[in-house]
Phi, psi and omega in degrees: 000141179242160178264133178230157173251129189229132169265131183247147174276187186297335181257014174086010179273135178294130176247350176205137178227132178209173179262347179251144180292143172228163182299130178089354182274150174253148178269131181224160171256133180207164179293316185193166173300327178297321177299313181297322180295332183266001183230165174230151179277113182285173183297332179275006180083010179255152178278127178242140181294135178248153180280119178264121178261132179294152178296150180296150177295144180297144179287168178300322179294319179294320178296317179296319179295321179295318178296318179296320179294321178296318179297316180295321178296320178296320178297315180295319178300316179296315180304316181292319179295318178295318180301313181295315181295319178298316181298320184274330189247312186274323181300316178300323179292323177301313182291328174296319178299316180298329179272358180083014181265351178213171180257165176298325179297323177298315180296313180298326177293321178295318177297314180297322180295319178295312181297325179292327179287335183236076180294154178294140178293150179289155175092000000 
């Protein structure tokens, strides 16, 4: 058994478990934090097993919103990767072209190479 410091809600369920004391926490002996998460402190001071209900499955709207957020994150990641690659690879060729040290075709090839490496995400 180990000693833990536990913050309890109004019905005796642990809402925080730690090894260091914090304000409002009670010190208890328990097998593990997992044990504490599965039990509540009953009125007699004993730990009683509580029924854990799984979280509800996400609704169709929540699933659609998550997919949309993932797509937007992929788009933003691509935009940033393309920006950095253009800055490091294509921009120097552009300035060489402007100084007459490279051709416009060289610059366009550098731009095309960057874009080919980072295709747009589907959807």
